[in-house]
Structures are given as structure tokens and as C-alpha cells.
C-alpha positions as CSV (number, residue, x, y, z in Angstrom):
1,M,0.3,-0.1,-0.1
2,T,3.1,2.2,-0.3
3,D,3.4,3.5,-3.5
4,R,7.2,2.2,-5.3
5,I,8.5,4.3,-7.3
6,A,9.1,3.1,-10.7
7,P,12.4,3.1,-12.5
8,V,11.4,6.3,-14.5
9,L,13.6,8.8,-11.6
10,T,16.8,8.4,-13.9
11,V,15.4,11.5,-16.1
12,I,14.8,13.5,-12.9
13,A,19.1,14.7,-12.8
14,A,19.6,15.6,-15.7
15,L,15.8,17.3,-16.4
16,V,16.8,19.3,-12.7
17,L,20.9,19.7,-13.1
18,L,20.5,20.9,-17.7
19,P,19.7,24.4,-16.7
20,A,21.3,24.8,-13.6
21,T,24.7,26.3,-16.0
22,G,22.7,28.6,-17.6
23,D,19.7,30.2,-18.4
24,A,17.4,28.0,-16.2
25,E,15.9,26.9,-19.8
26,T,15.3,23.3,-21.3
27,F,15.1,23.1,-24.5
28,R,13.8,19.6,-26.5
29,W,13.6,19.3,-30.2
30,V,12.7,15.8,-32.4
31,D,14.8,15.9,-35.6
32,D,13.5,14.6,-38.6
33,Q,14.8,10.8,-37.5
34,G,12.5,11.0,-34.2
35,N,15.7,11.7,-32.6
36,V,14.9,13.8,-28.8
37,T,16.9,15.7,-27.9
38,Y,17.1,18.0,-24.6
39,S,19.4,20.8,-24.8
40,D,20.7,24.0,-22.5
41,R,20.0,25.8,-25.5
42,P,17.4,26.1,-28.6
43,P,17.4,24.0,-31.5
44,Q,19.2,25.6,-34.2
45,P,16.6,25.5,-37.9
46,R,18.1,22.4,-39.5
47,E,18.1,20.4,-36.2
48,T,14.4,20.4,-36.2
49,G,12.3,18.1,-38.5
50,T,8.9,19.0,-39.5
51,P,6.9,21.2,-37.7
52,T,5.1,18.6,-35.5
53,P,7.8,18.1,-33.2
54,Q,7.6,22.3,-31.4
55,T,3.9,21.7,-30.9
56,E,5.0,19.0,-28.9
57,S,7.8,20.8,-26.7
58,A,5.7,23.6,-26.3
59,P,4.3,22.2,-23.0
60,E,7.6,20.6,-22.0
61,A,10.5,22.8,-23.2
62,K,9.2,26.0,-21.5
63,P,11.0,28.6,-23.3
64,A,9.6,31.0,-21.4
65,P,10.5,30.4,-17.9
66,Q,8.1,33.4,-16.9
67,T,4.7,32.5,-15.2
68,T,3.0,32.2,-18.0
69,P,3.2,28.2,-18.4
70,A,2.8,27.7,-14.7
71,P,-1.0,27.7,-14.3
72,Q,-1.2,25.5,-16.8
73,T,1.2,22.7,-15.6
74,K,0.9,23.1,-11.5
75,P,-2.9,22.4,-12.1
76,T,-2.5,19.0,-13.0
77,P,-1.0,18.2,-9.7
78,Q,-3.2,19.8,-7.7
79,T,-6.1,18.4,-9.3
80,K,-5.9,15.1,-6.8
81,P,-8.6,12.4,-8.4
82,M,-8.4,11.3,-4.7
83,P,-11.4,13.9,-3.4
84,E,-12.6,13.2,-7.1
85,A,-12.5,9.4,-6.0
86,K,-15.6,9.8,-2.9
87,P,-17.7,8.8,-5.8
88,A,-17.2,6.0,-5.7
89,A,-19.8,5.2,-3.4
90,E,-20.2,1.2,-5.5
91,V,-17.1,0.5,-3.5
92,K,-18.3,2.0,-0.4
93,P,-19.3,-1.5,1.1
94,A,-15.8,-1.8,2.6
95,S,-16.8,1.0,4.9
96,E,-19.1,-1.5,6.6
97,G,-15.5,-1.9,7.9
98,K,-15.5,1.2,9.7
99,P,-17.6,0.4,13.0
100,T,-16.4,-3.1,13.4
101,P,-12.7,-2.2,14.3
102,E,-14.4,-0.1,17.5
103,V,-15.6,-2.9,18.7
104,K,-13.0,-5.6,18.1
105,P,-11.4,-5.7,14.6
106,A,-11.7,-9.3,14.6
107,P,-15.0,-9.9,13.2
108,E,-13.8,-8.0,10.3
109,A,-11.3,-10.3,9.7
110,N,-13.2,-13.3,10.0
111,A,-15.8,-12.0,7.5
112,A,-12.7,-11.4,5.4
113,S,-11.5,-15.0,5.6
114,D,-15.1,-16.9,4.7
115,T,-14.7,-15.3,0.9
116,T,-10.5,-15.7,0.6
117,A,-10.5,-18.7,3.0
118,P,-11.3,-21.1,-0.1
119,E,-8.5,-19.5,-1.5
120,K,-5.8,-21.7,-2.6
121,A,-3.2,-21.1,0.3
122,P,0.2,-23.5,-1.1
123,E,-0.3,-21.1,-3.6
124,P,2.5,-22.8,-6.9
125,L,2.7,-19.1,-7.9
126,Q,6.3,-16.8,-8.4
127,R,7.1,-15.1,-5.8
128,P,5.6,-16.9,-2.8
129,R,9.5,-17.7,-1.3
130,D,9.8,-13.8,-1.6
131,A,7.0,-12.7,0.2
132,K,6.9,-15.1,2.7
133,A,10.8,-13.4,3.6
134,T,9.2,-9.8,3.8
135,V,5.7,-10.3,5.9
136,P,5.8,-12.7,9.3
137,P,4.0,-15.5,9.0
138,T,1.5,-14.9,12.1
139,P,-0.2,-11.8,12.2
140,I,0.6,-8.6,14.3
141,P,-1.6,-9.7,17.8
142,R,-4.1,-6.7,18.3
143,S,-3.0,-5.0,22.2
144,G,-4.7,-1.5,22.6
145,P,-4.4,0.9,20.2
146,T,-2.9,0.1,17.7
147,K,0.3,2.4,17.2
148,V,1.6,4.6,13.8
149,D,4.7,1.8,13.9
150,E,2.4,-1.2,13.9
151,L,0.3,0.5,11.1
152,F,3.4,0.7,8.8
153,E,4.4,-3.1,9.6
154,L,0.8,-4.0,9.2
155,S,1.1,-2.1,5.7
156,G,4.0,-3.2,4.6
157,A,5.3,0.5,5.1
158,R,8.9,0.6,6.6
159,V,9.4,-2.3,4.0
160,Q,8.5,-1.0,1.2
161,L,10.6,2.6,1.8
162,A,13.6,0.7,2.3
163,G,13.2,-0.2,-1.9
164,L,12.2,3.4,-2.6
165,L,15.2,4.9,-0.9
166,S,17.3,2.1,-2.9
167,R,16.2,3.4,-6.1
168,V,16.3,7.2,-5.2
169,A,20.1,6.6,-4.0
170,A,21.1,4.7,-7.5
171,D,19.1,7.9,-9.5
172,L,20.8,10.6,-7.6
173,R,23.9,8.7,-8.3
174,P,26.2,9.9,-11.2
175,A,26.3,7.3,-14.0
176,P,29.8,5.2,-14.4
177,G,32.4,6.8,-16.3
178,R,31.0,10.6,-15.4
179,M,32.9,11.2,-11.9
180,S,36.2,10.1,-11.3
181,A,36.6,7.8,-8.4
182,A,37.2,9.4,-5.2
183,E,34.0,11.5,-6.4
184,L,32.3,8.8,-6.6
185,A,33.4,7.6,-3.1
186,T,32.7,10.7,-1.8
187,I,29.3,10.5,-3.5
188,D,28.5,7.6,-2.2
189,K,29.5,8.0,1.8
190,I,27.4,11.1,1.7
191,L,24.4,8.4,-0.1
192,A,24.6,6.7,2.3
193,Q,24.9,8.9,5.4
194,S,21.5,10.7,4.2
195,L,19.2,8.0,2.8
196,R,19.6,5.8,5.8
197,H,16.0,3.7,6.4
198,E,15.5,4.4,10.4
199,T,16.6,8.3,9.3
200,V,13.5,8.5,6.7
201,Y,11.1,5.9,8.0
202,G,11.4,8.5,11.4
203,A,10.8,11.7,9.3
204,L,8.1,9.7,7.6
205,R,6.3,8.4,10.7
206,D,6.7,12.3,11.8
207,A,4.7,13.4,8.7
208,F,2.1,11.0,9.1
209,R,1.4,11.4,12.8
210,P,-0.7,14.5,12.7
211,Q,-2.9,13.0,10.0
212,V,-3.9,10.5,12.8
213,D,-7.5,9.7,12.5
214,R,-8.2,7.1,15.4
215,P,-11.5,5.3,14.0
216,N,-9.9,5.2,10.7
217,L,-6.6,4.2,11.3
218,E,-8.1,1.0,13.6
219,A,-10.4,0.1,11.0
220,T,-7.6,0.0,8.2
221,A,-5.2,-2.2,10.6
222,A,-8.3,-4.3,11.1
223,W,-8.2,-4.9,7.8
224,L,-4.8,-5.3,7.1
225,R,-5.6,-8.0,9.7
226,T,-7.4,-10.1,6.7
227,P,-6.3,-13.2,4.9
228,V,-6.5,-10.9,1.7
229,A,-4.7,-8.3,2.8
230,R,-1.6,-10.2,4.5
231,K,-1.9,-12.0,0.8
232,I,-1.5,-8.6,-0.4
233,V,1.1,-7.1,1.5
234,A,3.8,-9.9,1.6
235,L,2.9,-9.3,-2.8
236,E,3.7,-5.3,-2.7
237,N,6.1,-6.1,-0.2
238,A,8.4,-8.4,-2.3
239,S,7.7,-6.7,-5.6
240,S,9.4,-3.3,-4.1
241,E,13.1,-4.6,-4.2
242,P,14.8,-3.4,-6.3
243,S,15.8,-6.6,-7.9
244,A,12.1,-7.1,-8.9
245,D,12.7,-4.6,-11.7
246,Q,14.5,-7.2,-14.0
247,K,11.6,-9.9,-13.4
248,V,9.0,-6.8,-13.8
249,A,10.4,-6.6,-17.8
250,E,10.6,-10.2,-17.8
251,Y,7.1,-10.4,-17.2
252,A,5.7,-7.4,-19.8
253,V,7.6,-9.5,-22.6
254,T,5.4,-12.2,-21.4
255,V,2.1,-10.1,-21.3
256,K,2.7,-9.0,-24.2
257,A,2.4,-12.0,-26.0
258,S,-0.4,-12.8,-24.2
259,P,-2.8,-9.8,-22.9
260,P,-5.1,-10.3,-19.4
261,P,-8.8,-10.2,-19.7
262,A,-9.9,-6.9,-19.9
263,R,-11.4,-7.6,-16.6
264,R,-8.5,-7.8,-14.7
265,L,-7.0,-4.7,-16.4
266,E,-10.6,-3.0,-15.5
267,L,-9.9,-3.7,-11.4
268,L,-6.6,-2.9,-11.6
269,Q,-7.8,0.7,-13.4
270,R,-10.0,1.2,-10.6
271,L,-7.5,0.3,-8.0
272,D,-4.9,2.7,-9.7
273,W,-7.5,5.4,-9.8
274,V,-9.5,4.9,-6.1
275,T,-6.3,4.6,-4.1
276,G,-4.3,7.6,-6.6
277,A,-1.6,5.7,-6.6
278,N,0.2,7.2,-9.8
279,E,-1.0,10.8,-8.2
280,T,1.3,9.6,-6.1
281,S,4.1,8.5,-8.1
282,A,3.9,12.0,-9.8
283,D,4.1,13.9,-6.7
284,L,6.9,11.9,-6.0
285,V,8.9,13.0,-8.9
286,A,7.7,16.2,-8.7
287,A,9.3,16.6,-4.7
288,I,12.3,14.9,-5.5
289,A,12.3,17.5,-8.4
290,R,12.0,20.4,-6.5
291,G,14.5,19.0,-4.1
292,L,17.2,18.7,-6.7
293,A,16.5,22.1,-8.5
294,S,16.0,23.8,-5.4
295,A,20.1,23.0,-3.9
296,V,22.0,22.8,-7.6
297,S,20.1,26.6,-7.5
298,A,21.4,27.5,-4.2
299,A,24.7,26.5,-5.0
300,G,25.2,28.2,-8.3
301,P,25.9,31.8,-8.5
302,P,23.2,34.6,-7.4
303,E,22.3,35.8,-10.8
304,T,20.5,32.1,-11.9
305,R,19.1,31.5,-8.8
306,L,15.5,30.6,-8.8
307,R,12.3,31.8,-6.8
308,P,10.1,29.5,-5.0
309,G,8.0,29.6,-8.1
310,Q,9.8,29.4,-10.6
311,L,10.9,26.0,-8.5
312,D,7.6,24.9,-8.4
313,D,7.5,25.6,-12.0
314,R,10.4,23.4,-12.9
315,A,9.2,20.4,-10.4
316,A,5.7,20.6,-12.3
317,Q,7.1,20.8,-15.7
318,V,9.1,17.0,-14.5
319,R,5.8,15.5,-13.6
320,A,4.0,16.3,-16.7
321,R,6.9,15.1,-18.3
322,A,6.8,12.1,-16.2
323,Y,3.3,11.2,-15.6
324,E,1.8,8.7,-18.9
325,S,5.4,7.1,-18.9
326,L,5.0,6.5,-14.5
327,R,0.9,5.5,-15.6
328,E,2.6,2.7,-18.2
329,V,5.7,1.5,-16.2
330,R,2.8,1.6,-13.1
331,T,0.4,-0.5,-14.6
332,M,2.6,-3.2,-15.9
333,S,4.1,-3.4,-12.1
334,M,0.4,-3.8,-10.4
335,L,-0.1,-6.9,-13.1
336,Y,3.1,-8.4,-12.2
337,T,2.8,-7.8,-8.3
338,Y,-1.1,-9.2,-8.3
339,Q,-0.8,-11.8,-10.9
340,S,-1.1,-14.4,-8.2
341,L,-4.9,-13.0,-6.5
342,D,-7.8,-13.6,-8.5
343,D,-10.3,-10.9,-9.5
344,N,-12.7,-11.5,-5.8
345,E,-9.7,-10.7,-4.0
346,L,-8.4,-8.1,-6.2
347,S,-12.3,-6.8,-6.2
348,E,-11.6,-6.6,-2.1
349,Y,-8.4,-4.7,-2.6
350,V,-10.8,-2.1,-4.8
351,R,-13.7,-2.2,-2.2
352,F,-11.3,-1.5,0.9
353,S,-9.5,1.3,-0.6
354,G,-13.1,3.2,-1.3
355,S,-13.8,3.0,1.9
356,D,-13.3,5.7,4.4
357,A,-11.1,4.1,6.5
358,G,-8.7,3.3,2.6
359,R,-9.6,6.5,1.4
360,W,-7.6,8.5,4.9
361,Y,-4.5,5.7,4.6
362,N,-3.4,6.4,0.9
363,T,-4.3,10.4,1.3
364,A,-2.6,10.1,4.7
365,M,0.6,8.4,3.3
366,R,0.5,10.1,0.3
367,K,0.6,13.6,2.2
368,A,3.7,12.1,4.5
369,L,5.7,10.5,1.8
370,V,6.3,12.8,-0.6
371,G,6.5,15.7,2.0
372,S,9.5,13.2,4.4
373,I,11.1,12.3,0.8
374,G,11.3,15.5,-0.6
375,K,12.9,17.2,2.4
376,V,14.9,14.3,2.6
377,V,16.7,14.6,-0.9
378,E,16.8,18.2,-0.9
379,Q,19.1,17.6,2.0
380,T,20.8,15.0,0.2
381,A,21.3,17.1,-3.0
382,T,22.5,20.2,-0.7
383,E,25.5,17.7,0.7
384,L,26.2,16.2,-2.9
385,V,26.8,19.5,-4.4
386,R,29.0,20.9,-2.2
387,A,30.8,17.9,-2.1
388,V,31.2,17.5,-5.8
389,P,31.4,20.9,-8.1
390,L,28.5,21.5,-9.1
391,E,29.7,22.4,-12.7
392,R,30.8,18.5,-12.3
393,W,26.7,17.7,-11.3
394,A,26.0,19.4,-14.7
395,R,28.5,17.8,-17.5
396,A,27.8,14.5,-15.4
397,A,24.0,14.8,-15.8
398,L,23.7,16.7,-19.2
399,P,22.5,13.7,-22.4
400,T,24.2,13.0,-24.9
401,P,22.5,14.3,-27.7
402,Q,21.0,12.5,-30.4
403,P,23.1,12.7,-33.9
404,V,21.4,14.6,-36.6
405,K,21.4,12.1,-39.9
């Protein structure tokens, strides 16, 4: 239930760092052969193809970094579909879970097990071994009010955060051959210190606590103790590990050869919509981009430093560029992660996520995750640009221009 950023972050450093050495503008164009180029200078007439690519670059390149484009891109992260997801009254049956925890969460667990008990417990599918390794074999016993730490254990947030931090560190580290061995050693040391799991976990927990709503928290914890929820969390924990990225890529090949049923895709789309998962991924990308841009801007000469509004605009640009890619990758990730669930189990997940408790948890986690990760990345990037000259980062982030044929 904690969002995982797919390997889309690799473009963020380039998108953020490139403008730092110039006039804070990024230009993008496509030549006659379809090659895409990002640069800190506008395209020359011979480098562009037909007028069509220029219509693409208008929202993405933003040659005029004033306030004009900002109102068009910024509404995207703010028009969160989560609140609008409330019309999903059809999935509200799971709201029965809300009063249950106030009396006893156990009956709710039994109710869910009636529908899911006949599931094929021995699951002869791909990753049961990975799943068992990431979730305790028995539910965490109930003893008094549920604590935030216990909720994070039940939901897999603590485990999944480790995978997220590993991906962030990989994307902040320069590509091989772009910096000296001494510089890379310094960078690795800073990343290991700044992105320590326990430190970031503490920041996430602190950001989540002010949003605690006791009835919804207990209802969420009650559902997470049910057999179907524990099975789902185990699958999410296993696929949150960086080593799962290669498995997802291999699985994508089989899906292209044998597409999933329309019913399956519809359930996953509903789950993505009701949880706001893709919006959370896009918000995380924007928060990371803003943190990087802020650190890079502060380290540069005064005349090139970005104001808060410009930083927000830069983050909105990156969010807009990554949004569709995130949607495609996330759909494939969900197909892989939940492949061992049957449609009834997946429908149960959708129903809970559309309940008051489910919407509360996903919204609170989204705010806490985006806020804490954004701050941590900004602090980490500040240390990185202090340790390694900004010019070295700009050259390392500069993508190799595509040859003009």
C-alpha cells in the first residue's frame, strides 16, 4: 500500500541539473529521424524536423520560464483525483469495516476470511518465497490501540520504504564513467548517510502522525489483519525490492504475447484510480525534482538562482513529462505484483481502498511520503553539490545529444 517509484527517476537529474549552468531553461526537440534531444540551447533550424515536434515541445520545453506556462502545468498535481474518487459509492461496502474496529477488529477479519479462506493457500506461483521473507508468518497481535509503527508494519510501509530509498540513491548516483573514483566514493558516502532507512522512516512517521484519525486508523489496521490483506502486502513487499525490476521487465514480455483479460485491466485501473497510486508516483517525482532544483540553484551564482515560484514550475514540468511514462510502467508493475490474486481478492482490495478508512490511509500516506522524501532529497542534494563542484554534476547529467542525420 506504499507507493513504489518505478525506474522512471533516471531522467530527473538531467532535467533538473541541465538548466543550472545557464539561464534556467531546458529545450527539447525532435529531428527528422525521430531522435529526441534535451539541451540548454534552442534548436537550430537544421536540427528540427517538421513543425509537429515543435507543438510537442511547447508544454515540455517551456522556452519562456516566466509565469505564463506555470498555471497550465501546476494544476495537474493539485487536481488530485483522490477527493473526486469519493463518488465511488459502489465500492463503499467496505465502509462496514469502519464501525467494526471500534468494537473488535477480529469479526472483520473473520468476515473477510469467509470469502477468501477457500483461496489456494499453497499458491504454486512465482514469488511465494520472496513474499514470505518480507511478512511475518502470523498477524501482529492486537493489544490496545494500534500504534503508527504497528500500522506501518501491517501495511508494508516500513519494508517498501527501503526499496524506494534504494531506487532514489541509484538515481542520484552519476552514471559510471562520468566522475572520478574519488568523487564517486564521496558521493556514495553521502548517499549512505543521508538516505539511511531508519532516519527517513522516522521522518515519514513524524509526517504521518498529525494526520492520524483514530477510527479510520483502527479500521485500516483491522482490514490489514485479514488473510487477503496480508497476502496483498506480502506481494507488494516482494515487488518493492529493486531486484524485482528485472522480473517486471521479463514479465512484460510475456504480457505482450498474452495480454490479460479486459476484466483484469479494469480492476487494476479502478485500484489505481481509487488509491491515487499514479498521482502519488507523479507527486514523488515532482518533490524529488524540486528538492534537486532547490539544492542546485542555491549552489549556483546569485544571478541564476530560482525563486520559489520558479522551483514549483520546474517541478511541475518534470511531473508532466513523467506522468504518462509512470502510468504505463505502473500498470505493468501492478499486473506483475498482483498476478497471483484472483479477481475476487483484487475486488476486495478495491472495495477497501474506496472505503472511508482506505481513502484516509492512502491520502495520509501520500502527504507524508511526498513531504518527507522531498525534504530528504533536498538535504541530500545540498550535501552532494557541496562535496562535488556543480559544474561536474552538470556535465555528468548532460545527456549525449542524438546525432543529426
